[in-house]
N, C-alpha and C positions, 0 to 999 in steps of 0.2 A: 380107821384112825390114822392120821398123818404122822409118820415117824420123824419127818424133818420138813423144813420150809425152804424153798428157793425163791421166796418173794423178793422182788427187786433185783433178781439175778437174771443174766442173759446168757443163753447157750446157743452155739452154732453147731448144727448137726448135718453131716453129709449123708447121702444115701437115704434120705428121708422119705422116699416115695414108696418103699415096700419093706416087708420083713421086719427084722429087728431095727433097721434104720427108721422105720415108721413108728414102731412101738416106743423107742427111746424118747423122741421129742414129746410124744403124748404123755408119757410118764413124767417127764420134766415139767410139763405144763400142769399136770395134776398136783405137783409139788409147789406150783406157783410161779415157775420161771417163764419169762418171755423167750421165744425161740425163733432163731433165724434158720431157715431150712434150705438145703441145696441138694440137687440130684442132677443126673445126666438128662440131656434133652430127651423128650419122649416118655419120661417117667409118668405113668398114668395115675399113680397114687399121691403125688405131691399135693394136688388140690384137696384131696381127702384129708391128708395130714394137717394141712393148713386149717381146714374147716373144723376138725376135731379140737385143735388147739384153741381156736377162737371161741368155740362153744364152752370152753373151760374158763373163759374170761381173760385169757392172756393175749398179749400182743404177739403177732407173728408176721414174718415176711418170708417169701420164698423166691427162689431163683433156680434156673437150670442152665447148664452150659459149662464153660471153662471155669475151673476153680479160682482163677485169678480175679475175674470180674465180680462174682458175688461177695467175695470177702470185703471188698471196699464198699460196695453198695449196701450190704447188710450192716456193716459197721456204721455207716452214715445214718441209717434209719434207726438202728437199735442202740447205738452207743458202744460202750466198752463191754467186751465179752467176759464172762466169768467161767465159762466151760466150753470145751470143744470136744465133739465126739465124731469120729469117722467110722461109719458103718459100711460094710462091704456092699 
């Protein structure tokens, strides 16, 4: 049973390639949110996180690198953010 809905909401999550940083965006997508993902270069799990979110029917975009670049590109693709989560 879904406790709440994040339909039509957009979240930006850093550290999205592993651990809790991977679990958070998947949980947000389960609640209906579209999610922009970011992690450091070489993160092996970022593509897996992207795929898991897409399988839930939510929009997703991912980027790796310097935190300055993805924020502008993710905002241009996804629009206005409603949540930001920084995972270690």
